[in-house]
N, C-alpha and C positions, 0 to 999 in steps of 0.2 A: 543688618539683617543677621537673626542669627540661622546657621545654616547645620547641618549634620554634621559636617565636617571641623565646624569651629565648636559645635560642642561635644565632639571626642577631642577635640586639641585642648577644650579648658577642663575637662574629666581627664584626660588623660596624658597631658600636655607633659610633663616631668617623663611619661617611658617613651614617647613619640620624639621626643628633641631632643635625643640624645646626651641625657645631662648622666650624670655620675650615679646617682639614686636610680633611675629608671632600670637600667640593665641589672645594678644587684638586685633590686627589689623584684624583677620578673626571673633571675637565677634563683634567688631565693625560693619564692614560689615553685619553679619549676624542682628545685631539691625537694621541698618538702612534700609535692606532688609523687614523685618518682619513688620517694622514702613509702610514702601512705600505702601505693601500690605495692610495692614489694613486701609489704609487711603484710598486705591482704593476700599476697598470693601464697605466701608461706604459712599463713595459719590457715590456709583452704587447700593447699597443695596435699598431695600424698606424703612427701615430705614427711610430715607431721602425724601421719594416721598409721598404726599397727594392721595391718592386713593379713598379717599370718595368724596361724592358729596357736591361741593360747595355750602357753606348756602346764600339762597336768603337774600339778600339787601333787606329791607322791601321798599324802594323807586324807584321809573322806573322815571328813564331819557331820553329828546326824545328832538333831538336836529331838528331845524328846520331853513328854509332861506325862506324869504319874503320880497316881496317890503313892505316900510315903513305902510302903509295903510292897505296893508293886514295881515301883522304881529301883527298888533292891534286888526283888525278882529277876527283872528284865537285866537290869546289868549283871547277873552273876549269869543268865542263860548268853548274855551276847559278850563275856568272856569266855564262855562255853566255845560258841562259834566261831570267835576271833582271838585265839589266845595269844597273850600280852607275851608271849616269847618269840612267836614266830610276826604278830601283825602290830607287834607296840603300842594297842590297845590300853587304854585308859580313861579315866573322868576329866575329861578337860575342862568341864566349869559345872557348879552347878548352883540352885539357890532355890530357897524357899518363898511359895507365892503365897498369895494370902489366906488360900483355901487350905489343906491340908494336901494339896500338888507339890511335886517337885518339878524343875524344868530342870533338866539337865542335858550335857555336850558330850556325845562319845566320839572319841578321835581314835582313827587306825591305820592303818598303811594300806593302800589300795591291794598290793600284790606282796603275798606273804617272804618274809626273810628267808630264805633256804640256808638252813643248816649247813656250813663248812666242815664238815668230817666229824 
């Protein structure tokens, strides 16, 4: 007659009989389970998160799109507002669009450089 104990003994006989394979297999499964839990803990713990404030980059970048002549005028005004000597202002990049427009990125320091004497 087949009972619950006999079914368990048939399916899990090696583990419960104390053979050499049983404890090693259980130990390996436990080790894998512990490693998985440790990896998940690290992945979702605060140790991997950056909770502090992001440091401010010293440069500000602004992207503009203007018609060609308006872009030149705007860049000239930008250099007047933020002089190159004090703000290290520059046209970081630019490109022609399919229309007559130019897309350009202006780069400058957040704070002016104080002249030292």
